[in-house]
OpenMM code with the backbone's topology and positions (N, CA, C; nanometers):
from openmm import Vec3, app, unit

residues = "UNK UNK UNK UNK UNK UNK UNK UNK UNK UNK UNK UNK UNK UNK UNK UNK UNK UNK UNK UNK UNK UNK UNK UNK UNK UNK UNK UNK UNK UNK UNK UNK UNK UNK UNK UNK UNK UNK UNK UNK UNK UNK UNK UNK UNK UNK UNK UNK UNK UNK UNK UNK UNK UNK UNK UNK UNK UNK UNK UNK UNK UNK UNK UNK".split()
positions = [
    Vec3(0.0821, -0.1195, 0.0000),
    Vec3(0.0000, 0.0000, 0.0000),
    Vec3(0.0864, 0.1257, 0.0000),
    Vec3(0.1970, 0.1211, 0.0739),
    Vec3(0.2843, 0.2388, 0.0818),
    Vec3(0.3404, 0.2753, -0.0556),
    Vec3(0.3771, 0.1741, -0.1325),
    Vec3(0.4336, 0.2002, -0.2652),
    Vec3(0.3295, 0.2633, -0.3582),
    Vec3(0.2069, 0.2172, -0.3506),
    Vec3(0.1029, 0.2752, -0.4350),
    Vec3(0.0715, 0.4188, -0.3928),
    Vec3(0.0783, 0.4480, -0.2632),
    Vec3(0.0574, 0.5859, -0.2179),
    Vec3(0.1693, 0.6775, -0.2675),
    Vec3(0.2921, 0.6275, -0.2681),
    Vec3(0.4032, 0.7075, -0.3208),
    Vec3(0.3856, 0.7311, -0.4705),
    Vec3(0.3387, 0.6275, -0.5416),
    Vec3(0.3137, 0.6429, -0.6856),
    Vec3(0.2039, 0.7459, -0.7099),
    Vec3(0.0987, 0.7407, -0.6306),
    Vec3(-0.0109, 0.8366, -0.6425),
    Vec3(0.0395, 0.9789, -0.6174),
    Vec3(0.1201, 0.9952, -0.5147),
    Vec3(0.1784, 1.1269, -0.4865),
    Vec3(0.2668, 1.1751, -0.6003),
    Vec3(0.3418, 1.0836, -0.6594),
    Vec3(0.4260, 1.1195, -0.7740),
    Vec3(0.3439, 1.1635, -0.8938),
    Vec3(0.2336, 1.0940, -0.9166),
    Vec3(0.1449, 1.1324, -1.0268),
    Vec3(0.0868, 1.2714, -1.0015),
    Vec3(0.0464, 1.2988, -0.8788),
    Vec3(-0.0075, 1.4317, -0.8475),
    Vec3(0.0975, 1.5406, -0.8674),
    Vec3(0.2232, 1.5100, -0.8356),
    Vec3(0.3299, 1.6087, -0.8599),
    Vec3(0.3502, 1.6316, -1.0092),
    Vec3(0.3409, 1.5246, -1.0890),
    Vec3(0.3535, 1.5396, -1.2340),
    Vec3(0.2376, 1.6206, -1.2918),
    Vec3(0.1207, 1.6030, -1.2346),
    Vec3(0.0035, 1.6772, -1.2826),
    Vec3(0.0244, 1.8275, -1.2653),
    Vec3(0.0979, 1.8662, -1.1645),
    Vec3(0.1257, 2.0097, -1.1434),
    Vec3(0.2077, 2.0703, -1.2571),
    Vec3(0.2723, 1.9867, -1.3371),
    Vec3(0.3499, 2.0363, -1.4511),
    Vec3(0.2617, 2.0660, -1.5724),
    Vec3(0.1385, 2.0195, -1.5686),
    Vec3(0.0462, 2.0399, -1.6801),
    Vec3(-0.0126, 2.1803, -1.6762),
    Vec3(-0.0656, 2.2270, -1.7889),
    Vec3(-0.1342, 2.3571, -1.7889),
    Vec3(-0.2515, 2.3571, -1.6908),
    Vec3(-0.2806, 2.4731, -1.6322),
    Vec3(-0.3849, 2.4843, -1.5302),
    Vec3(-0.5195, 2.4300, -1.5755),
    Vec3(-0.5563, 2.4525, -1.7005),
    Vec3(-0.6889, 2.4126, -1.7472),
    Vec3(-0.7056, 2.2610, -1.7556),
    Vec3(-0.5970, 2.1841, -1.7545),
    Vec3(-0.6078, 2.0381, -1.7626),
    Vec3(-0.5829, 1.9683, -1.6294),
    Vec3(-0.5336, 2.0401, -1.5316),
    Vec3(-0.4968, 1.9777, -1.4042),
    Vec3(-0.6139, 1.9113, -1.3337),
    Vec3(-0.7268, 1.9789, -1.3252),
    Vec3(-0.8390, 1.9223, -1.2500),
    Vec3(-0.8877, 1.7914, -1.3121),
    Vec3(-0.8876, 1.7836, -1.4448),
    Vec3(-0.9297, 1.6607, -1.5123),
    Vec3(-0.8386, 1.5445, -1.4746),
    Vec3(-0.7082, 1.5656, -1.4835),
    Vec3(-0.6137, 1.4582, -1.4559),
    Vec3(-0.6056, 1.4254, -1.3070),
    Vec3(-0.6274, 1.5234, -1.2198),
    Vec3(-0.6322, 1.4936, -1.0771),
    Vec3(-0.7512, 1.4028, -1.0462),
    Vec3(-0.8645, 1.4331, -1.1050),
    Vec3(-0.9835, 1.3500, -1.0853),
    Vec3(-0.9613, 1.2104, -1.1448),
    Vec3(-0.9020, 1.2048, -1.2630),
    Vec3(-0.8730, 1.0771, -1.3291),
    Vec3(-0.7806, 0.9912, -1.2436),
    Vec3(-0.6762, 1.0514, -1.1902),
    Vec3(-0.5803, 0.9783, -1.1067),
    Vec3(-0.6485, 0.9279, -0.9794),
    Vec3(-0.7284, 1.0107, -0.9173),
    Vec3(-0.7976, 0.9716, -0.7937),
    Vec3(-0.8928, 0.8547, -0.8194),
    Vec3(-0.9713, 0.8643, -0.9261),
    Vec3(-1.0660, 0.7573, -0.9584),
    Vec3(-0.9933, 0.6247, -0.9816),
    Vec3(-0.8828, 0.6293, -1.0538),
    Vec3(-0.8084, 0.5069, -1.0808),
    Vec3(-0.7408, 0.4535, -0.9556),
    Vec3(-0.6924, 0.5404, -0.8703),
    Vec3(-0.6325, 0.4957, -0.7457),
    Vec3(-0.7370, 0.4222, -0.6611),
    Vec3(-0.8563, 0.4776, -0.6515),
    Vec3(-0.9625, 0.4147, -0.5743),
    Vec3(-1.0020, 0.2816, -0.6374),
    Vec3(-1.0117, 0.2760, -0.7694),
    Vec3(-1.0523, 0.1533, -0.8382),
    Vec3(-0.9518, 0.0405, -0.8213),
    Vec3(-0.8233, 0.0733, -0.8154),
    Vec3(-0.7197, -0.0297, -0.8132),
    Vec3(-0.6520, -0.0468, -0.6777),
    Vec3(-0.7062, 0.0102, -0.5732),
    Vec3(-0.6398, 0.0010, -0.4426),
    Vec3(-0.6431, -0.1387, -0.3836),
    Vec3(-0.7298, -0.2233, -0.4342),
    Vec3(-0.7400, -0.3598, -0.3827),
    Vec3(-0.6614, -0.4607, -0.4668),
    Vec3(-0.5696, -0.4158, -0.5495),
    Vec3(-0.4901, -0.5060, -0.6322),
    Vec3(-0.4058, -0.5945, -0.5412),
    Vec3(-0.4093, -0.7234, -0.5677),
    Vec3(-0.3304, -0.8150, -0.4851),
    Vec3(-0.2219, -0.8797, -0.5703),
    Vec3(-0.1129, -0.9148, -0.5084),
    Vec3(-0.0020, -0.9775, -0.5792),
    Vec3(0.0974, -0.8748, -0.6289),
    Vec3(0.2248, -0.9039, -0.6120),
    Vec3(0.3285, -0.8073, -0.6494),
    Vec3(0.3408, -0.7915, -0.8003),
    Vec3(0.3160, -0.8994, -0.8776),
    Vec3(0.3271, -0.8896, -1.0230),
    Vec3(0.2236, -0.7941, -1.0810),
    Vec3(0.1002, -0.8041, -1.0351),
    Vec3(-0.0035, -0.7163, -1.0874),
    Vec3(0.0212, -0.5712, -1.0453),
    Vec3(0.0750, -0.5501, -0.9252),
    Vec3(0.1056, -0.4152, -0.8792),
    Vec3(0.2183, -0.3551, -0.9627),
    Vec3(0.3215, -0.4339, -0.9910),
    Vec3(0.4316, -0.3862, -1.0748),
    Vec3(0.3805, -0.3454, -1.2129),
    Vec3(0.2955, -0.4290, -1.2706),
    Vec3(0.2399, -0.3995, -1.4027),
    Vec3(0.1553, -0.2732, -1.3989),
    Vec3(0.0749, -0.2577, -1.2966),
    Vec3(-0.0108, -0.1402, -1.2839),
    Vec3(0.0720, -0.0126, -1.2669),
    Vec3(0.1765, -0.0176, -1.1854),
    Vec3(0.2613, 0.1000, -1.1662),
    Vec3(0.3367, 0.1352, -1.2941),
    Vec3(0.3797, 0.0347, -1.3699),
    Vec3(0.4480, 0.0602, -1.4964),
    Vec3(0.3531, 0.1241, -1.5975),
    Vec3(0.2309, 0.0739, -1.6055),
    Vec3(0.1312, 0.1333, -1.6961),
    Vec3(0.1011, 0.2772, -1.6566),
    Vec3(0.0931, 0.3026, -1.5257),
    Vec3(0.0678, 0.4375, -1.4759),
    Vec3(0.1802, 0.5314, -1.5168),
    Vec3(0.3038, 0.4876, -1.4992),
    Vec3(0.4195, 0.5687, -1.5356),
    Vec3(0.4222, 0.5970, -1.6860),
    Vec3(0.3988, 0.4944, -1.7658),
    Vec3(0.3981, 0.5114, -1.9119),
    Vec3(0.2894, 0.6081, -1.9560),
    Vec3(0.1725, 0.5982, -1.8955),
    Vec3(0.0632, 0.6879, -1.9322),
    Vec3(0.0956, 0.8318, -1.8930),
    Vec3(0.1548, 0.8505, -1.7749),
    Vec3(0.1921, 0.9847, -1.7313),
    Vec3(0.2946, 1.0467, -1.8265),
    Vec3(0.3922, 0.9683, -1.8687),
    Vec3(0.4928, 1.0179, -1.9645),
    Vec3(0.4276, 1.0562, -2.0958),
    Vec3(0.3337, 0.9757, -2.1416),
    Vec3(0.2636, 1.0041, -2.2668),
    Vec3(0.1863, 1.1359, -2.2577),
    Vec3(0.1178, 1.1571, -2.1467),
    Vec3(0.0409, 1.2805, -2.1276),
    Vec3(0.1333, 1.4015, -2.1259),
    Vec3(0.2457, 1.3913, -2.0549),
    Vec3(0.3382, 1.5046, -2.0471),
    Vec3(0.3997, 1.5369, -2.1835),
    Vec3(0.4281, 1.4364, -2.2650),
    Vec3(0.4811, 1.4609, -2.3993),
    Vec3(0.3755, 1.5233, -2.4896),
    Vec3(0.2511, 1.4824, -2.4702),
    Vec3(0.1400, 1.5332, -2.5500),
    Vec3(0.1201, 1.6829, -2.5282),
    Vec3(0.1374, 1.7268, -2.4046),
    Vec3(0.1166, 1.8674, -2.3683),
    Vec3(0.2442, 1.9397, -2.3942),
] * unit.nanometer
topology = app.Topology()
chain = topology.addChain("A")
for resn in residues:
    res = topology.addResidue(resn, chain)
    for name in ("N", "CA", "C"):
        topology.addAtom(name, app.Element.getBySymbol(name[0]), res)
């Protein structure tokens, strides 16, 4: 759980790099996904989920 909270905090810090008009959308998106996936069990699935999260965040930052 601690690792996922750190990942969530990292995503929120990355969202601050986005333009103001898009921040609220991505903050809500990140929160919804964190709540949906907080019950993930097993280290393999957590690793995969964190990697997908990181890749998606990089894609969004390059897009903007």
